[in-house]
Residue, then its C-alpha position, 0 to 999 in steps of 0.5 A: m495488860n489484862v488483869s492477870e498480867f497486872l496482878e502477876k506484875n504488881f502483886l508481889h508481896f503482903n496481902a497483894r501477893e496472898t491475893l494473887s496466890a489465892a487466885k492462881s490456886y482457884r483457877k487451878f482448882v476449878a480447871a477442867e482437868n482437876g474438876g473442883k467445885m467451889m462454894v462461895t459465901l457472902a457476908g457483909a453487904m456484898s450485894t449492895g456493893e454490886l459484887g454481882v457484876s463479877l460473881a454472876e459472871m463467875i457462876r455463868q462460867d461454872k466457876v462457882h457451884a454453890i452459894t451460902c449467903t446471909a439473908a441480907n445478901l439475899e434480899e439486897d440483890i433483889f433490892n438492887l435489881v429493882a431500885h438501883d436508880e433510887y439509891r443514894i450515894v454519899e461520897d463523904w460518908r465519913a464526915l456525916s454528923v448525927e444530924d445528917e443521919v437523922r435526915l437520911r433516916d427521915e427521908g426514908f433511907n437506910r445507910v450502908t457505908d456510902t450507899c443509901i437504900p430506899e425504904t420504899v423498895m423493901r415495902h415494895i418487895e414485902r408486898k410481893l412476898l407477903v402473897l408467897w409467904q401466906d400461900a406457903a404458910n396456909k398450905k404448910k409448904m415450906k420453901m427455902p428462903a432462896q426459893f422465894m426470891f427465885d419466885l420473884l425473879d419470875d414476877e412479870e411486873l418486877v422484870q418489867h421494872y428492872q433498873i440494872p441488867r439482869e446479868n448483874s444479879w448473882l442470884a439470877a445467875a444462881k437460879d439460872a444455873g440451878i446451883p444451891v443458895i443456902v441462907p442461914g439465919f434468915e431471921d437476921s435480915t430486913l425481910g426476916n423481921i418483916f416475916a416475923a412481924r406479919v406472923f405476930e399480927g396474923k397476916v401470915a398464918n404461921h411460921q411454917a413457910i420458910a425452911s429453918g437452918t437445920m433443914q437447910m443443913e440437911k439439904l447441904i449435906r445431901w449436895y456436899k455428899a453427892t458432889s464429893e463423890h465425883s469432885p473435890i470441893g473448895f471454900f471461897q469465904i467472903g467476910g466472916g460470920i454465919s455465912g462462913d461458919f454454917p456451911i463449912c461445918v457440913v463436913p464435921t457434921m457428916i464425919q463426926d455426927l453421921q460417921l460418913d467417909v467424905p473428903l474434907w474441904a480441899y481449898f480455902c480462902q478468906i477475904s476479911d478485915a478481921v484479925t486473930s483474936y482471943g475466941g474470935y472465929s472470923g479472924a481465925v487462921p485457916n489452920e484452926k479449921i484442921t482441928w475441927w475436921k473441916l479442912e484437909p491438912e494439905a489443902p491450899k489455904f489463904m487469908v487475905q486481910s483486905d477489902a473484899s469489894i476490891v479483892a474479890p472482883l480481882v480474884f474473879a477476873y483472874v480466875m475467868e481469864w483462862 
C-alpha cells in the first residue's frame, strides 16, 4: 500500500488522526480547483534532519509557495549539501557523558541530537560568504539572508563538491521555483555570529550588507498582498519560535497597522512538541490566533504534538500522492 492508504488505514486516533486530518486538509487546500497557496515555516534543526528530501519535492510540485525559516535552517541546508559525508552520527547520543561531549567538541564537531556537524564546513562556507558580504557592505547594497545562499548555489567550486544530490536541498528547490524565503533573526545563527565578528574586526566594512527583519517584513507584506488577491493562503508551521511567529504576524500588520482589507490565513497546522503553558506562544492552541487577527475563524486548524522529523514527511507524502 502507498503512504495515503497506510495513513488512512492506521492513523485513526490521537496525534495520528490529527496528522491525517491535517494532511487531507492540506491536500484539498492546494488542489488546483481550490488554488490555495501554502507558507511553510521551519524551526529547530529540520535541515540537519534532512527534511529537504521531502520538502524540496513539495516545492517542485507546487505544493509549497513560500518559506520562512530560522537562519540555522538556512545555513544548515547548505552545510549538509556540501559536507554531508563528513557528518558524524551518534546512535547512542542519550548515553553521552560530559567527557564524550568534550571529546566531540575538541575533535571539531557541533552536536545536534544524534548528528554532529563538522566545524570545517562552517569555515569553508564563511570564506565564500566573506567575499559576498564585503562586496555588499562596500556598495551598501543590502541583500536578504537567503539571497547570499542562493549566490552560493551558483558557486561552481561548491557545485563540484556536493555530497548529496542537489534535488535533496529545499533551498535549491526554492531558488529554482522563485518562491520567497524569509529569514528573521539572522543574527541568531552560526553565520550571523560570524558576520558580527567580521564587522567587529573590520573585515566587513559595516552592517549594511544584510537586510533587517523589518525589511523582510515589508517584502512579506508585498508578497501576501499580491498573492491573497487571487488565492487563499495557508500556514504550515514546523516547530515554534520566530520562524512561525514572524510571518504569521504579517496579517495583523496589514489589517491593524496598514488598515488594509486582506483575508486572514485560511489554513493552519503546527507540528510541535510544545504544550500549552502560561504565556507560551509555541504551545498556544490555534484558536488563540483568532483574537490576534491571524486566522480566519472558519479556517481548518490542526495541532500535532509529535516529532516533526516523523510527521512532516508523512504529511508531505500524503499531499503529493494525488
